[in-house]
C-alpha positions in Angstrom: 125.4 47.0 125.5 124.9 48.3 129.0 121.6 46.6 129.2 123.1 43.2 128.2 125.8 43.5 130.9 123.1 44.4 133.5 121.1 41.4 132.4 124.1 39.0 132.8 124.7 40.4 136.3 121.1 40.0 137.3 120.8 36.4 135.9 124.1 35.4 137.6 123.2 36.8 141.0 120.0 34.6 140.9 122.1 31.5 140.7 123.7 29.6 143.5 127.2 30.7 144.2 128.7 27.5 143.0 127.2 28.1 139.5 128.1 31.7 139.0 131.6 31.3 137.6 130.5 28.9 134.9 127.5 31.1 134.1 129.6 34.3 133.8 132.1 32.5 131.5 129.3 31.3 129.2 127.5 34.7 129.3 130.6 36.7 128.5 131.5 34.3 125.6 128.0 34.8 124.2 128.3 38.6 124.6 131.7 38.5 122.9 130.2 36.6 120.0 127.4 39.0 119.7 129.7 42.0 119.7 132.0 40.4 117.2 129.1 40.0 114.8 128.2 43.8 115.2 131.6 45.2 114.6 132.0 46.8 111.2 134.8 48.6 109.4 135.1 52.3 110.0 134.7 54.7 107.2 136.1 58.2 107.2 135.7 60.9 104.5 138.8 63.1 104.4 138.7 65.5 101.5 142.2 66.2 100.1 142.7 68.6 97.3 146.4 67.7 96.7 145.8 63.9 96.3 145.0 62.9 92.8 144.0 59.3 92.2 142.5 57.6 89.1 141.3 54.5 90.9 140.9 53.2 94.4 143.9 51.6 96.1 144.9 50.3 99.6 147.8 51.0 101.9 147.7 48.4 104.7 144.1 48.2 105.9 143.3 51.8 104.6 141.4 52.0 101.4 141.5 55.2 99.3 138.6 56.0 96.9 137.5 58.9 94.7 134.5 60.4 96.4 131.5 60.2 94.0 127.8 61.2 94.0 127.0 57.6 94.7 129.1 57.6 97.8 127.5 60.8 99.0 124.1 59.3 98.5 125.2 56.1 100.3 126.4 58.1 103.3 123.2 60.2 103.4 121.1 57.0 103.4 123.2 55.5 106.2 122.8 58.6 108.4 119.1 58.6 107.7 118.7 55.0 108.6 120.7 55.3 111.8 118.8 58.3 112.9 115.3 56.8 111.9 116.0 53.7 114.1 117.4 55.7 117.1 114.7 55.8 119.8 116.8 58.2 122.0 116.1 61.3 119.9 112.7 63.1 119.4 111.8 64.3 116.0 113.0 67.9 116.7 116.4 66.6 117.7 116.6 64.4 114.6 115.8 67.4 112.4 118.5 69.4 114.1 121.0 66.6 113.6 120.1 66.4 110.0 120.5 70.2 109.5 123.9 69.9 111.2 125.1 67.1 109.1 124.0 68.9 105.9 125.7 72.1 106.9 129.0 70.7 108.2 129.5 67.5 106.2 127.1 67.0 103.2 127.2 70.5 101.6 131.0 70.8 101.8 131.4 67.3 100.3 128.9 68.2 97.5 131.1 71.4 96.8 134.3 69.3 96.9 132.8 66.6 94.6 131.6 69.4 92.1 135.2 70.9 92.1 136.7 67.5 91.3 134.3 66.7 88.5 
């Protein structure tokens, strides 16, 4: 994102002053369209021991689901893909991150899932 904004500024400054306003408006609209395509729904896992549900349901824009082994696998794959494609971390940092996720998120969720089954 930061690089895209820097590119817009660089390209705009190379134009004659009379063309800058139009260019900025066009570039910002393009950037907005790009960001809109990249925005996804947020997902949170919040274990609750006193909420018993038999099927998923929605309240407003919030969807409640029973946490399953499939969802655990889906979240694990998502973290793995995000991390694999992240050029900002070296392998050692990636391994440390994976260990931290397993310790603080994945393992407790596995236990929680086992208790509910």
